[in-house]
C-alpha positions, 0 to 999 in steps of 0.5 A: 923124632919121638914115638907116639907113646913118648910124645903122649907121656911127655907131660906125665910127671910124678906128683912131687916125687911121691913115694908112699910105703905101707907096711901092713898087718892083717886084717888091713884095708886102706881106702884112698880118696886123694883124687889123683888122676893116675896112681901106680901100685906094687907090692914089694912083698906079700899080696893085696887086692885092689878094688873100687866103687862103681865108675860110670855105672860099672864096678871093676872086678877086684884085682889080685896083686902079687909081689912084683905085679904093677897096677895102674889106677886111672881116674880120681874115684876112690879105690881100696887096697886090702888083704881081702876084697871082703875086708871093710876099709879101716883107714881112709887116706885123704892126702899123703899127710891126712888119714882118718877112720871111716867115721872121719876121726883124724889119725894123728900117728900111725894108721891102725893096721899099718905104717902109712904116710909116716916116711918109713922107707925100709921096704923090708916089711919087718913086723912089729914085736917079733912078727914075721915079714909083713906085706909092703905096698908101694904107691906112686902118684902122677900129675897129668899136665896136658890134654895130649897126655890125657889121650893115654888115660882115655884108652886105659881101663880103670885098673891096669895090671901088669904081671911081674916079669919072670926074672923080676923087674930091674926098675923095682929092684933099683927103687928098693935099693935107692929107698935104702940109701937115704943119700943126697939126690935120692928124691931126684933118682926116685922121680926118674925111676917112677917115670921109668916104671910107668912107661915100662909098665904101660909098654908091657901092658900094651903088648899083652893080648888082652890089652887092646892096645890103642891105635896110635900104639899099634901103628908104631909097628907099621913103618909107613904110618909110624913115620907119618905120625912122627912127622905130624907130631914133630911139626904140626904147624906145617901146612900138611896135605895128604899128598905132602905127607905121603911124599915125605914118607915115600908112598903114594897118596892113596896108599898112605890114606888107606893104611893110616885110616885102617890103623888109626881109625881116622884119615890123616888130616882128621887126626892132625886136626885132633892133634892140633886142637890138643896142642892148642888146648895145652898152650891156652892153659899154660901160656899167656899167648894170644889166641892168634899166636897159638893158632899160628903155632899149631898150624892155623892161619889165624885166630878165627880159623882156630876158634871155629875148629876148637869150638867144633871139637871141644864145644867151647871157644879158645878163650872159654877153655883158657878161663875154665882151665885156670879156674881154681 
């Protein structure tokens, strides 16, 4: 049975296996307006500052990235990577294939001050015309394809910074080596490595004292609650009660209810309701199953019961959610 993090990240995928590298020459500053939900940044060499406009009325503090540090950017709002927080953006990246000046003029060839989105994959940071090594930034973007996976993003701050481990990152070393290969199957390997880098980075961040790890992650350290969570995740359609769940886990009903509520912040059945609604939302968005069929798959007796719970939780009926999720 999968743990909570594995379940929640099951539908987070690299955005077309997108690996962009930028070899940078100071002063440099790149503003990204691609509106990706989840971005991972790291420096193969050199340092960079990560900054952002205000989000929800709060401006995140600039984050310094040293070689091997990993930053995760959460949310579609624009962000900037630069050699200094005071360097004004010189390039606006609107998509992997479209860079403009801050005034909107399209840059056809290499962006000024960097080699960005040109397919360069050497990763060495070699300078031009005899220059020394230059900073090299690596960026990966991800699709977040489900309401279940959105639960991970909901507990993360705008910027997550994971310091480079003392001995270096084996995953980053494999990425650097694979980028140099340019052999058949390279893109598939890079896809898998990017997934691994995200999971390992999140896991490392959740273990940091300042991270305030979410309840479902902390609960994994509790043998009783983690077992209960796995059962609910693996078989949400089962007609669970607290008593049945406790019996399966092997503890008393009162003991499970107390420990689950203390660690998760909600009682077992309230958590199960939220989980079922998340699963139902994804099924409604991804499949053409009837509301009746979806209701049975997630543990409701009929479409009416699901509709009542869905409207109470999401504020819209299942059919309205399906229509909105499919609107271009």
